[in-house]
LUMTITOR-801575 format. One record per residue: y negated, x, z of N, C-alpha, C in turn; residue number from 1; residue in three letters. Coordinates in steps of 0.02 Angstrom, whole numbers, plus 32768, in hexadecimal, padded with zeros to 4 digits. Each point is the difference from the previous one (the first is absolute). Layout:
N
NODE  n_c2  n_c1  n_c3  ca_c2  ca_c1  ca_c3  c_c2  c_c1  c_c3  marvo  gumi
NODE     Y     X     Z      Y      X      Z     Y     X     Z    NUM   ALA
...
//
This chain:
93
NODE  n_c2  n_c1  n_c3  ca_c2  ca_c1  ca_c3  c_c2  c_c1  c_c3  marvo  gumi
NODE  E092  C02A  83B0   7FCF   802B   7FDE  8008  7FF8  7FB5      1   MET
NODE  7FC9  7FF5  7FDE   7FFF   7FF9   7FB7  7FD5  8037  7FE2      2   LEU
NODE  8014  8016  7FC5   7FDB   8033   7FDC  7FEA  7FE3  7FBD      3   VAL
NODE  7FC0  8005  7FF2   7FE5   7FEA   7FC0  7FEE  803C  7FD6      4   GLY
NODE  8012  7FFE  7FC0   7FF1   8038   7FD3  7FD9  7FE4  7FC5      5   ILE
NODE  7FC8  8020  7FF1   7FD7   7FEE   7FC7  7FFA  803D  7FD3      6   LEU
NODE  800F  7FF7  7FC1   7FFA   8035   7FCF  7FC9  7FEC  7FCF      7   THR
NODE  7FCE  802B  7FF9   7FC8   7FF3   7FD2  7FFE  8035  7FCA      8   LEU
NODE  8001  7FEB  7FC2   7FF6   802D   7FC8  7FB8  7FFA  7FEB      9   GLU
NODE  7FDC  8037  8002   7FB7   7FFF   7FF6  7FEB  802C  7FC6     10   LEU
NODE  7FCA  7FEC  7FDE   7FDF   8028   7FCE  7FBC  8014  801F     11   HIS
NODE  7FF7  8041  8009   7FC1   801A   801D  7FD0  8010  7FC8     12   LEU
NODE  7FD0  7FD5  7FF5   7FD5   8005   7FC5  7FD4  803E  7FFF     13   LEU
NODE  7FEA  8018  803A   7FD1   8038   8002  8021  8044  8009     14   GLU
NODE  8042  8002  8005   8022   8040   8009  8002  8026  7FBD     15   ALA
NODE  7FE4  803D  7FFF   8002   8028   7FC3  8025  8041  800A     16   ASP
NODE  801E  8009  803A   802A   803B   800E  802C  7FEF  803D     17   SER
NODE  8031  8029  800C   802B   7FF4   803B  7FD7  8007  8040     18   LEU
NODE  7FCF  802D  7FFF   7FD6   8009   803C  7FD7  7FC1  800F     19   LYS
NODE  7FE2  7FE3  7FCD   7FDA   7FC3   800C  802E  7FC6  8012     20   SER
NODE  803D  7FFF  7FE4   8031   7FCC   8012  8011  8005  804A     21   LYS
NODE  800C  803D  8018   8010   8009   8047  7FC7  7FE8  802D     22   ARG
NODE  7FC3  800E  7FEC   7FC5   7FEB   8027  7FFC  7FB4  8003     23   PHE
NODE  8007  7FDE  7FC7   7FFD   7FB7   7FFD  8039  7FE2  8028     24   ILE
NODE  803C  801B  7FF7   803B   7FE6   8021  7FFD  800A  804C     25   LEU
NODE  7FE7  8039  8016   7FF9   800C   8048  7FD0  7FCE  801F     26   LYS
NODE  7FC9  7FF2  7FDF   7FCF   7FD0   8018  8020  7FBA  8005     27   SER
NODE  8024  7FEC  7FCC   8021   7FBF   7FFF  8034  7FFA  8037     28   LEU
NODE  802A  8033  8008   8034   7FFE   8033  7FE2  7FFE  8046     29   LYS
NODE  7FCB  8025  800C   7FDF   8000   8041  7FE2  7FBB  8010     30   ASP
NODE  7FE1  7FE0  7FCE   7FE4   7FBD   800B  8036  7FCE  8010     31   ARG
NODE  8038  8004  7FDD   8038   7FD1   800E  801B  800C  8046     32   ILE
NODE  800C  803F  8012   801B   8010   8043  7FD2  7FE8  8037     33   ARG
NODE  7FBF  800D  7FF9   7FD1   7FEE   8034  7FF7  7FB5  8009     34   ASN
NODE  8001  7FDB  7FC9   7FF5   7FB8   8004  803E  7FD9  8014     35   LYS
NODE  803B  8016  7FE9   803D   7FD8   800A  8034  8020  802E     36   PHE
NODE  7FF6  803E  8016   802F   8022   802C  8047  8000  7FE4     37   ASN
NODE  8007  801A  7FC4   8040   8005   7FDD  800C  8048  7FEA     38   VAL
NODE  803C  800E  7FE8   800F   8041   7FE4  7FF7  7FFD  7FB5     39   SER
NODE  7FE1  8035  7FE4   7FF2   8001   7FB8  8013  8045  7FE4     40   VAL
NODE  8020  8001  7FC6   8012   803E   7FDF  8001  7FF6  7FB5     41   ALA
NODE  7FF1  8036  7FDB   8007   7FFF   7FB8  804B  800B  7FF1     42   GLU
NODE  801E  7FD1  7FDC   8048   8003   7FF3  8011  8007  7FB6     43   VAL
NODE  7FCE  8004  7FD5   800D   8007   7FB9  7FC2  8014  7FDA     44   GLY
NODE  8009  801A  7FC4   7FC8   8015   7FD6  7FDB  803C  801B     45   GLY
NODE  8024  802B  8023   7FE0   803A   8021  7FDE  8030  7FD0     46   ASN
NODE  801A  8007  7FC4   7FE4   8031   7FD1  7FD5  7FE1  7FCA     47   ASP
NODE  7FF2  7FBF  8006   7FD5   7FDE   7FD0  7FB9  7FFA  801C     48   LEU
NODE  7FCE  8008  7FD6   7FBA   8000   8016  7FE8  7FBC  8015     49   TRP
NODE  800E  7FCD  7FD9   7FE2   7FBF   800D  8031  7FCB  8019     50   GLN
NODE  803E  8011  8007   8033   7FD1   8017  801C  8017  8043     51   ARG
NODE  800E  7FCF  802A   8021   800F   803F  8027  7FC3  8018     52   THR
NODE  8032  800D  8028   8025   7FCB   8021  7FFD  8010  804A     53   VAL
NODE  7FE6  7FD1  8027   7FFE   800B   8048  802E  7FCD  8023     54   ILE
NODE  801F  8018  8034   802B   7FD6   8029  7FE0  7FF5  8043     55   GLY
NODE  8003  7FC3  8018   7FE3   7FED   8040  8036  7FDF  802A     56   ILE
NODE  8007  8015  803E   8032   7FE3   802D  7FDE  7FE3  803D     57   ALA
NODE  8016  7FC5  8014   7FE4   7FDC   8039  8039  7FE7  802B     58   CYS
NODE  7FFC  800A  8042   8033   7FE8   802E  7FE1  7FCB  802E     59   VAL
NODE  8024  7FC8  8008   7FE8   7FCA   802B  803B  7FD5  8017     60   ALA
NODE  7FF1  7FD1  802C   8033   7FD2   8019  8005  7FC0  7FD8     61   ASN
NODE  7FCC  7FF0  7FD9   7FFD   7FC2   7FDB  7FF1  800D  7FB7     62   GLU
NODE  801F  7FD9  7FD4   7FF2   8008   7FB8  7FB9  7FED  7FEF     63   THR
NODE  7FE3  7FD1  8025   7FBB   7FEB   7FF5  7FCF  803B  8006     64   ARG
NODE  800B  8029  8033   7FD4   803A   800C  8008  8032  7FC6     65   VAL
NODE  803D  800B  7FEA   800C   802F   7FC9  7FE0  7FE6  7FC0     66   ILE
NODE  8009  7FC0  7FF1   7FE2   7FE3   7FC4  7FB4  8005  8002     67   HIS
NODE  7FE2  7FF3  803A   7FB7   8005   8007  7FE8  8046  7FF1     68   GLN
NODE  8020  8032  801E   7FEB   8045   7FF6  8009  8016  7FB8     69   SER
NODE  803B  7FF5  7FE4   800F   8019   7FBD  7FD7  7FDA  7FCB     70   LEU
NODE  7FF5  7FBF  8009   7FD5   7FDC   7FD1  7FB8  8017  8006     71   ASN
NODE  7FEA  8011  803C   7FBC   801B   800A  7FF8  8043  7FDC     72   GLY
NODE  8033  8029  8003   7FFE   8041   7FDD  7FFE  7FF6  7FB5     73   ILE
NODE  8028  7FD2  7FE6   8000   7FF1   7FB8  7FBA  7FE7  7FEB     74   ARG
NODE  7FE2  7FD4  8027   7FBD   7FE7   7FF0  7FCC  8038  8003     75   GLU
NODE  8008  802D  802F   7FD2   8039   8006  8004  802A  7FC0     76   MET
NODE  803D  800C  7FE8   8008   8028   7FC3  7FE2  7FDC  7FC3     77   ALA
NODE  8005  7FBE  7FFF   7FE5   7FDA   7FC8  7FB3  8001  7FFF     78   LEU
NODE  7FE1  800A  8039   7FB7   7FFD   8006  7FDE  8043  7FFB     79   ASN
NODE  8025  8035  7FF2   7FE1   8042   7FF6  7FF2  8008  7FB6     80   ILE
NODE  7FC0  8008  7FED   7FEF   8002   7FB9  801C  803B  7FDA     81   PRO
NODE  800E  8038  8020   8018   803B   7FDE  804D  8005  7FFF     82   THR
NODE  8021  7FCD  801A   8049   7FFF   8003  8019  7FBF  7FDF     83   VAL
NODE  802F  8008  7FD2   801E   7FC6   7FDF  8048  7FF9  8018     84   GLU
NODE  8011  7FC6  801A   8044   7FF2   8017  802A  7FED  7FC3     85   LEU
NODE  8033  8029  7FF3   802D   7FF4   7FC7  803A  7FD4  8015     86   ILE
NODE  801E  800F  8039   803B   7FDC   8016  8004  8004  804B     87   ASN
NODE  801C  7FCE  801F   800D   8002   8049  8043  7FDE  800F     88   SER
NODE  8020  8019  8034   8040   7FE4   8014  8003  8000  804C     89   LYS
NODE  8012  7FC7  801D   8004   7FFA   8049  8048  7FEE  8013     90   MET
NODE  8018  8023  8034   8043   7FF2   801B  7FFC  7FFC  804B     91   GLU
NODE  802A  7FD7  801E   8005   7FFD   8049  8049  800C  8011     92   ILE
NODE  800C  8032  802A   8044   8012   8014  800D  7FEA  8047     93   LEU
//
């Protein structure tokens, strides 16, 4: 069993309050969960309006499957016009 971890640092361009940040972030996390069947949580930037760090975990038997899923999630984040990807880090344990 292998575990893949992807950490994304994001700038939420349209967030103008913590309430709007939560709304945008919930939508993003739900889309990631539904499309890739992974675990997603906000792991940093909790009190900042436009910044967030989300952690994504994926479990599989092959590294190829983990790379496919996590690279797909990174590409998804890059293609959202209201979200700017600042940094990403991928690890496989």
